[in-house]
GUBA-189993 format. One record per residue (C-alpha): y, z, x; residue in one letter. Coordinates in nm, 2 decimals. Last residue first. Layout:
N
+--------+--------+--------+---------+
!      v !      w !      u ! residuo !
+--------+--------+--------+---------+
!      Y !      Z !      X !       A !
...
+--------+--------+--------+---------+
END
This chain:
370
+--------+--------+--------+---------+
!      v !      w !      u ! residuo !
+--------+--------+--------+---------+
!   1.17 !   0.69 !   1.67 !       I !
!   1.42 !   0.55 !   1.56 !       T !
!   1.35 !   0.31 !   1.27 !       L !
!   1.04 !   0.10 !   1.50 !       K !
!   0.83 !  -0.16 !   1.36 !       Q !
!   1.06 !  -0.28 !   1.14 !       N !
!   0.92 !  -0.34 !   0.82 !       R !
!   1.01 !   0.04 !   0.74 !       A !
!   1.33 !   0.01 !   0.60 !       V !
!   1.26 !  -0.34 !   0.29 !       V !
!   1.63 !  -0.28 !   0.14 !       K !
!   1.70 !  -0.33 !  -0.18 !       W !
!   1.94 !  -0.53 !  -0.32 !       S !
!   2.13 !  -0.50 !  -0.67 !       G !
!   2.15 !  -0.56 !  -1.00 !       S !
!   2.06 !  -0.90 !  -1.00 !       I !
!   2.00 !  -1.02 !  -1.40 !       K !
!   1.77 !  -1.05 !  -1.66 !       H !
!   1.81 !  -0.72 !  -1.80 !       D !
!   1.80 !  -0.59 !  -1.47 !       E !
!   1.64 !  -0.72 !  -1.18 !       V !
!   1.60 !  -0.62 !  -0.83 !       T !
!   1.68 !  -0.82 !  -0.50 !       S !
!   1.44 !  -0.75 !  -0.18 !       V !
!   1.56 !  -0.65 !   0.13 !       S !
!   1.45 !  -0.80 !   0.53 !       Q !
!   1.17 !  -0.98 !   0.38 !       Y !
!   0.81 !  -1.05 !   0.55 !       K !
!   0.69 !  -0.75 !   0.45 !       A !
!   0.68 !  -0.76 !   0.09 !       V !
!   0.43 !  -1.01 !   0.17 !       T !
!   0.17 !  -0.81 !   0.39 !       P !
!   0.15 !  -0.61 !   0.10 !       C !
!   0.19 !  -0.87 !  -0.21 !       I !
!  -0.18 !  -1.02 !  -0.14 !       H !
!  -0.27 !  -1.28 !  -0.43 !       M !
!   0.15 !  -1.35 !  -0.47 !       P !
!   0.34 !  -1.39 !  -0.82 !       I !
!   0.52 !  -1.72 !  -0.83 !       A !
!   0.85 !  -1.77 !  -1.01 !       Y !
!   0.99 !  -2.14 !  -1.07 !       F !
!   1.35 !  -2.32 !  -1.01 !       V !
!   1.37 !  -2.71 !  -1.01 !       D !
!   1.58 !  -2.84 !  -0.73 !       G !
!   1.38 !  -3.19 !  -0.64 !       I !
!   1.30 !  -3.24 !  -1.02 !       K !
!   0.98 !  -3.21 !  -1.26 !       H !
!   0.84 !  -3.39 !  -1.53 !       K !
!   0.70 !  -3.69 !  -1.33 !       N !
!   0.45 !  -3.45 !  -1.14 !       G !
!   0.23 !  -3.46 !  -1.46 !       D !
!  -0.06 !  -3.45 !  -1.25 !       N !
!   0.08 !  -3.19 !  -0.97 !       C !
!  -0.09 !  -3.15 !  -0.69 !       K !
!   0.11 !  -2.88 !  -0.55 !       V !
!   0.23 !  -2.87 !  -0.13 !       V !
!   0.37 !  -2.52 !  -0.03 !       L !
!   0.63 !  -2.59 !   0.34 !       H !
!   0.81 !  -2.26 !   0.58 !       E !
!   0.55 !  -2.25 !   0.79 !       E !
!   0.23 !  -2.47 !   0.71 !       S !
!   0.09 !  -2.47 !   0.36 !       Q !
!  -0.15 !  -2.75 !   0.20 !       A !
!  -0.38 !  -2.84 !  -0.13 !       I !
!  -0.24 !  -2.56 !  -0.41 !       Q !
!  -0.39 !  -2.67 !  -0.73 !       P !
!  -0.17 !  -2.80 !  -1.07 !       C !
!  -0.34 !  -2.53 !  -1.36 !       D !
!  -0.17 !  -2.27 !  -1.30 !       E !
!   0.18 !  -2.42 !  -1.28 !       L !
!   0.43 !  -2.27 !  -1.54 !       G !
!   0.39 !  -1.98 !  -1.34 !       L !
!   0.32 !  -2.04 !  -0.96 !       I !
!  -0.01 !  -1.82 !  -0.93 !       K !
!  -0.01 !  -1.72 !  -0.54 !       L !
!  -0.24 !  -1.77 !  -0.22 !       R !
!  -0.47 !  -2.00 !  -0.43 !       P !
!  -0.59 !  -2.12 !  -0.19 !       F !
!  -0.76 !  -1.94 !   0.06 !       S !
!  -0.62 !  -1.61 !   0.19 !       M !
!  -0.44 !  -1.56 !   0.49 !       E !
!  -0.08 !  -1.65 !   0.40 !       P !
!   0.10 !  -1.38 !   0.31 !       A !
!   0.44 !  -1.53 !   0.10 !       I !
!   0.78 !  -1.62 !   0.25 !       S !
!   0.69 !  -1.71 !   0.66 !       K !
!   0.36 !  -1.87 !   0.56 !       H !
!   0.59 !  -2.16 !   0.37 !       G !
!   0.72 !  -2.16 !   0.00 !       L !
!   1.01 !  -2.36 !   0.03 !       D !
!   0.79 !  -2.58 !  -0.29 !       F !
!   0.68 !  -2.95 !  -0.21 !       C !
!   0.49 !  -3.13 !  -0.57 !       L !
!   0.31 !  -3.35 !  -0.54 !       L !
!   0.16 !  -3.63 !  -0.82 !       D !
!   0.43 !  -3.89 !  -0.77 !       S !
!   0.41 !  -3.79 !  -0.41 !       G !
!   0.64 !  -3.69 !  -0.11 !       P !
!   0.81 !  -3.48 !  -0.41 !       K !
!   1.08 !  -3.25 !  -0.23 !       S !
!   1.23 !  -2.95 !  -0.20 !       I !
!   1.12 !  -2.75 !  -0.50 !       I !
!   1.21 !  -2.42 !  -0.57 !       R !
!   1.09 !  -2.04 !  -0.51 !       T !
!   1.10 !  -1.70 !  -0.63 !       I !
!   0.89 !  -1.47 !  -0.59 !       L !
!   0.78 !  -1.20 !  -0.80 !       V !
!   0.77 !  -0.79 !  -0.78 !       S !
!   0.69 !  -0.59 !  -1.09 !       S !
!   0.32 !  -0.70 !  -1.19 !       T !
!   0.22 !  -0.43 !  -1.43 !       L !
!  -0.06 !  -0.24 !  -1.43 !       F !
!  -0.31 !  -0.19 !  -1.68 !       Y !
!  -0.66 !  -0.14 !  -1.47 !       M !
!  -1.00 !  -0.26 !  -1.62 !       D !
!  -0.87 !  -0.64 !  -1.61 !       K !
!  -0.89 !  -0.55 !  -1.22 !       L !
!  -1.03 !  -0.91 !  -1.08 !       I !
!  -0.68 !  -1.13 !  -1.17 !       T !
!  -0.48 !  -0.85 !  -1.19 !       S !
!  -0.53 !  -0.70 !  -0.87 !       Y !
!  -0.53 !  -1.09 !  -0.66 !       R !
!  -0.21 !  -1.16 !  -0.89 !       E !
!  -0.01 !  -0.86 !  -0.73 !       D !
!   0.06 !  -0.46 !  -0.82 !       W !
!   0.40 !  -0.37 !  -0.75 !       L !
!   0.37 !   0.00 !  -0.79 !       L !
!  -0.03 !   0.00 !  -0.82 !       T !
!  -0.08 !  -0.15 !  -0.45 !       T !
!  -0.01 !   0.20 !  -0.31 !       G !
!  -0.33 !   0.45 !  -0.45 !       P !
!  -0.40 !   0.76 !  -0.23 !       S !
!  -0.61 !   0.99 !  -0.47 !       T !
!  -0.63 !   1.34 !  -0.38 !       E !
!  -0.97 !   1.53 !  -0.46 !       I !
!  -0.99 !   1.93 !  -0.60 !       N !
!  -1.21 !   1.85 !  -0.89 !       A !
!  -1.32 !   1.41 !  -0.94 !       R !
!  -1.16 !   1.22 !  -1.25 !       K !
!  -0.92 !   1.07 !  -1.02 !       S !
!  -1.21 !   0.88 !  -0.77 !       H !
!  -1.32 !   0.66 !  -1.04 !       I !
!  -0.92 !   0.58 !  -1.16 !       P !
!  -0.85 !   0.56 !  -0.78 !       F !
!  -1.13 !   0.31 !  -0.71 !       T !
!  -0.91 !  -0.02 !  -0.72 !       P !
!  -0.59 !   0.13 !  -0.61 !       S !
!  -0.70 !   0.30 !  -0.26 !       G !
!  -0.99 !   0.56 !  -0.20 !       G !
!  -1.00 !   0.98 !  -0.09 !       I !
!  -0.77 !   1.23 !   0.04 !       V !
!  -1.00 !   1.54 !   0.05 !       M !
!  -0.94 !   1.88 !   0.14 !       K !
!  -1.20 !   2.12 !   0.26 !       I !
!  -1.14 !   2.53 !   0.15 !       P !
!  -1.32 !   2.53 !   0.38 !       G !
!  -1.45 !   2.64 !   0.76 !       L !
!  -1.72 !   2.89 !   0.62 !       G !
!  -2.01 !   2.72 !   0.70 !       K !
!  -2.11 !   2.68 !   0.40 !       N !
!  -1.73 !   2.51 !   0.32 !       E !
!  -1.82 !   2.25 !   0.58 !       L !
!  -2.18 !   2.13 !   0.43 !       K !
!  -2.00 !   2.09 !   0.13 !       M !
!  -1.74 !   1.86 !   0.31 !       R !
!  -2.03 !   1.68 !   0.44 !       L !
!  -2.24 !   1.71 !   0.10 !       I !
!  -1.92 !   1.48 !  -0.08 !       S !
!  -1.86 !   1.24 !   0.20 !       V !
!  -2.22 !   1.15 !   0.13 !       P !
!  -2.12 !   1.11 !  -0.24 !       E !
!  -1.85 !   0.90 !  -0.18 !       F !
!  -1.97 !   0.58 !  -0.10 !       A !
!  -2.25 !   0.59 !  -0.36 !       L !
!  -2.02 !   0.70 !  -0.62 !       D !
!  -1.76 !   0.45 !  -0.56 !       C !
!  -2.07 !   0.17 !  -0.54 !       A !
!  -2.16 !   0.32 !  -0.95 !       I !
!  -1.81 !   0.27 !  -1.02 !       K !
!  -1.78 !  -0.06 !  -0.93 !       R !
!  -2.02 !  -0.17 !  -1.12 !       E !
!  -1.93 !   0.03 !  -1.38 !       D !
!  -1.62 !  -0.17 !  -1.36 !       F !
!  -1.71 !  -0.51 !  -1.36 !       D !
!  -1.45 !  -0.66 !  -1.11 !       S !
!  -1.61 !  -0.54 !  -0.82 !       Q !
!  -1.36 !  -0.38 !  -0.57 !       N !
!  -1.49 !  -0.13 !  -0.35 !       I !
!  -1.48 !  -0.30 !   0.05 !       H !
!  -1.10 !  -0.04 !  -0.01 !       G !
!  -1.32 !   0.23 !   0.05 !       D !
!  -1.07 !   0.47 !   0.25 !       Y !
!  -1.15 !   0.82 !   0.34 !       A !
!  -1.02 !   1.15 !   0.45 !       H !
!  -1.14 !   1.48 !   0.51 !       L !
!  -1.00 !   1.82 !   0.54 !       G !
!  -0.63 !   2.00 !   0.67 !       R !
!  -0.76 !   2.13 !   0.98 !       A !
!  -0.47 !   2.31 !   1.16 !       N !
!  -0.51 !   2.27 !   1.48 !       I !
!  -0.35 !   2.44 !   1.80 !       Y !
!  -0.53 !   2.73 !   1.82 !       T !
!  -0.93 !   2.50 !   1.81 !       S !
!  -1.20 !   2.65 !   1.64 !       G !
!  -1.09 !   2.44 !   1.34 !       V !
!  -1.08 !   2.08 !   1.51 !       M !
!  -1.39 !   2.14 !   1.73 !       R !
!  -1.56 !   2.20 !   1.34 !       E !
!  -1.44 !   1.93 !   1.19 !       Y !
!  -1.58 !   1.72 !   1.50 !       L !
!  -1.87 !   1.86 !   1.49 !       T !
!  -1.90 !   1.78 !   1.16 !       E !
!  -1.81 !   1.44 !   1.20 !       A !
!  -2.09 !   1.44 !   1.49 !       M !
!  -2.36 !   1.56 !   1.24 !       P !
!  -2.29 !   1.31 !   0.93 !       G !
!  -2.01 !   1.14 !   0.78 !       A !
!  -1.94 !   0.83 !   0.94 !       P !
!  -1.67 !   0.86 !   1.14 !       I !
!  -1.36 !   0.69 !   1.11 !       G !
!  -1.20 !   0.30 !   1.11 !       T !
!  -1.30 !  -0.04 !   0.95 !       R !
!  -1.65 !  -0.03 !   0.86 !       H !
!  -1.58 !   0.01 !   0.52 !       M !
!  -1.87 !   0.18 !   0.40 !       G !
!  -1.74 !   0.57 !   0.42 !       N !
!  -1.63 !   0.55 !   0.72 !       D !
!  -1.44 !   0.94 !   0.74 !       I !
!  -1.10 !   1.03 !   0.91 !       D !
!  -1.13 !   1.35 !   1.04 !       V !
!  -0.77 !   1.55 !   0.86 !       W !
!  -0.48 !   1.66 !   1.12 !       L !
!  -0.21 !   1.94 !   1.13 !       D !
!  -0.06 !   2.00 !   1.44 !       I !
!   0.02 !   2.33 !   1.54 !       T !
!   0.32 !   2.39 !   1.85 !       I !
!   0.32 !   2.52 !   2.22 !       K !
!   0.44 !   2.17 !   2.33 !       K !
!   0.22 !   2.20 !   2.57 !       S !
!  -0.04 !   2.30 !   2.40 !       K !
!   0.05 !   2.07 !   2.11 !       A !
!   0.01 !   1.78 !   2.37 !       T !
!  -0.36 !   1.91 !   2.52 !       V !
!  -0.48 !   1.92 !   2.18 !       I !
!  -0.37 !   1.59 !   2.08 !       F !
!  -0.53 !   1.45 !   2.35 !       T !
!  -0.88 !   1.69 !   2.31 !       D !
!  -0.84 !   1.50 !   1.92 !       L !
!  -0.79 !   1.14 !   2.03 !       T !
!  -1.10 !   1.17 !   2.32 !       N !
!  -1.36 !   1.42 !   2.07 !       A !
!  -1.34 !   1.08 !   1.77 !       N !
!  -1.21 !   1.02 !   1.40 !       D !
!  -0.88 !   1.23 !   1.41 !       V !
!  -0.59 !   1.15 !   1.14 !       L !
!  -0.26 !   1.21 !   1.08 !       T !
!  -0.06 !   1.52 !   0.92 !       S !
!   0.32 !   1.61 !   0.92 !       F !
!   0.53 !   1.88 !   0.71 !       K !
!   0.90 !   1.78 !   0.66 !       S !
!   1.15 !   2.03 !   0.73 !       N !
!   1.10 !   2.02 !   1.08 !       P !
!   1.22 !   1.61 !   1.12 !       Y !
!   1.32 !   1.55 !   1.48 !       T !
!   1.06 !   1.77 !   1.56 !       E !
!   0.74 !   1.68 !   1.37 !       M !
!   0.87 !   1.34 !   1.42 !       L !
!   0.84 !   1.30 !   1.79 !       S !
!   0.48 !   1.45 !   1.77 !       F !
!   0.42 !   1.14 !   1.62 !       F !
!   0.64 !   0.89 !   1.86 !       R !
!   0.42 !   1.14 !   2.17 !       S !
!   0.14 !   1.01 !   1.94 !       I !
!   0.23 !   0.64 !   1.87 !       N !
!   0.25 !   0.62 !   2.27 !       P !
!  -0.09 !   0.51 !   2.34 !       G !
!  -0.32 !   0.59 !   1.97 !       V !
!  -0.26 !   0.70 !   1.67 !       P !
!  -0.53 !   0.70 !   1.38 !       Q !
!  -0.35 !   0.56 !   1.11 !       M !
!  -0.33 !   0.75 !   0.76 !       A !
!   0.05 !   0.93 !   0.88 !       L !
!   0.05 !   1.14 !   0.58 !       L !
!   0.31 !   1.30 !   0.50 !       I !
!   0.44 !   1.61 !   0.28 !       D !
!   0.79 !   1.75 !   0.22 !       Q !
!   0.96 !   1.39 !   0.11 !       V !
!   1.30 !   1.45 !   0.27 !       G !
!   1.43 !   1.08 !   0.22 !       C !
!   1.43 !   1.04 !   0.60 !       D !
!   1.11 !   1.23 !   0.60 !       A !
!   0.97 !   0.90 !   0.40 !       L !
!   1.14 !   0.64 !   0.63 !       L !
!   1.04 !   0.81 !   0.92 !       E !
!   0.69 !   0.77 !   0.81 !       A !
!   0.64 !   0.42 !   0.72 !       E !
!   0.82 !   0.35 !   1.10 !       A !
!   0.52 !   0.58 !   1.23 !       I !
!   0.33 !   0.35 !   1.06 !       T !
!   0.08 !   0.34 !   0.78 !       A !
!   0.18 !   0.56 !   0.54 !       C !
!   0.05 !   0.86 !   0.25 !       K !
!   0.27 !   1.07 !   0.04 !       F !
!   0.32 !   1.40 !  -0.12 !       K !
!   0.60 !   1.51 !  -0.32 !       Y !
!   0.58 !   1.33 !  -0.63 !       I !
!   0.77 !   1.49 !  -0.97 !       G !
!   0.94 !   1.25 !  -1.12 !       L !
!   1.25 !   1.18 !  -0.95 !       K !
!   1.00 !   1.17 !  -0.61 !       M !
!   0.82 !   0.83 !  -0.73 !       Q !
!   1.19 !   0.66 !  -0.82 !       M !
!   1.34 !   0.83 !  -0.47 !       Q !
!   0.96 !   0.67 !  -0.25 !       I !
!   1.06 !   0.33 !  -0.49 !       I !
!   1.41 !   0.32 !  -0.33 !       E !
!   1.38 !   0.40 !   0.03 !       A !
!   1.11 !   0.08 !   0.05 !       M !
!   0.78 !  -0.01 !   0.24 !       K !
!   0.70 !  -0.16 !  -0.10 !       H !
!   0.29 !  -0.20 !   0.01 !       T !
!   0.24 !   0.02 !   0.31 !       K !
!   0.40 !   0.27 !   0.06 !       I !
!   0.01 !   0.52 !   0.03 !       H !
!   0.07 !   0.77 !  -0.27 !       P !
!  -0.08 !   1.07 !  -0.28 !       R !
!  -0.14 !   1.24 !  -0.63 !       L !
!  -0.39 !   1.56 !  -0.73 !       F !
!  -0.11 !   1.77 !  -0.73 !       E !
!   0.12 !   1.52 !  -0.95 !       T !
!  -0.08 !   1.52 !  -1.20 !       G !
!  -0.36 !   1.43 !  -1.40 !       G !
!  -0.43 !   1.10 !  -1.19 !       A !
!  -0.42 !   0.85 !  -1.43 !       I !
!  -0.13 !   0.96 !  -1.61 !       K !
!   0.06 !   1.02 !  -1.32 !       L !
!   0.00 !   0.59 !  -1.19 !       M !
!   0.08 !   0.50 !  -1.59 !       L !
!   0.42 !   0.71 !  -1.52 !       Q !
!   0.46 !   0.51 !  -1.16 !       I !
!   0.40 !   0.20 !  -1.29 !       N !
!   0.61 !   0.22 !  -1.61 !       K !
!   0.90 !   0.33 !  -1.33 !       K !
!   0.80 !   0.01 !  -1.16 !       I !
!   0.84 !  -0.17 !  -1.46 !       R !
!   1.25 !  -0.11 !  -1.50 !       D !
!   1.19 !  -0.09 !  -1.11 !       P !
!   1.19 !  -0.52 !  -1.16 !       Y !
!   1.14 !  -0.63 !  -0.81 !       V !
!   1.24 !  -0.96 !  -0.66 !       L !
!   1.17 !  -1.18 !  -0.39 !       L !
!   1.35 !  -1.46 !  -0.25 !       S !
!   1.25 !  -1.84 !  -0.14 !       P !
!   1.51 !  -1.93 !  -0.23 !       S !
!   1.85 !  -1.78 !  -0.27 !       I !
!   1.97 !  -1.69 !  -0.57 !       V !
!   2.31 !  -1.87 !  -0.66 !       K !
!   2.24 !  -2.11 !  -0.91 !       T !
!   1.98 !  -1.86 !  -1.04 !       T !
!   2.17 !  -1.70 !  -1.40 !       D !
!   1.91 !  -1.59 !  -1.64 !       N !
!   1.69 !  -1.46 !  -1.41 !       I !
!   1.35 !  -1.51 !  -1.54 !       E !
!   1.07 !  -1.26 !  -1.48 !       Y !
!   1.05 !  -1.07 !  -1.84 !       W !
!   1.08 !  -1.47 !  -2.03 !       K !
!   1.39 !  -1.55 !  -2.15 !       L !
!   1.40 !  -1.60 !  -2.50 !       R !
!   1.50 !  -2.00 !  -2.58 !       Q !
!   1.86 !  -2.08 !  -2.73 !       M !
+--------+--------+--------+---------+
END
């Protein structure tokens, strides 16, 4: 009998496709590696945007991780439901999300919530709301250090914004936040040079603020590609997220990072529209479609180009297509796991080559209760 590969299930007859599978043993190893690189839980604030699952949060908490980062109110609520002590909402709230943020604080008094601001108007709204409720809220200044997506440049305007935070009775200024997702060079030395250059103005800003007596200034910096670089800095919290499930894109470009792929799609051939064409049940609704082909690595068909995709279908050109028949099972690793997870209400856990349970992707929804 041929030995099963690590991702294979010994009986797929009742496994619906497409489905997303996760492997708890491999996730645990990724958490342990993440902790080793960070140098301890004090310097680690993992992001949950990739997985959005209570069970993975709890796995991290069991290993001593007590600070987390998230992108939505729903993710923040999930963290609070899990009993997390320190929760950073790393998306500046606007509109009704500001009142929802205050509702989180009121509903979960045992968790400490904080969030980001990058402009005076939003800060004013927080001050006015906090004053009306007679409470103090925790805020970080979001710094744009090169991605040009959110944040304020690390210059005089950021300095003034932070000074205003410190000067308000209703604000507890926590520190500076910066995300450098644009830095993902394959070559580690090139990535480190770019990372250090982007970090320098943020570090200078911190020194200026501390020299004014506004410190100590905490910092939450980076994402998965720059995580090992920032982890070498003193008094920094790093916030990797994709490290827990990993994906084919990062496996390909970040050879220096030894995290394990721990999420795999199971798929089937549903049609053979030509002698050299295979159609799989993996459309836009089942896997992140925002990238160019290939959007996944189909294990065993690595040399077969993906040529078309629609809502429910993925067509692959395969010169030896006659070797495969309709109904055949394949496994595939997404190029981008984060938006892929959000397409599934639940994932199946695999242990010892068997389906062992199901985990709900709780925070894929825009709203839980708040």
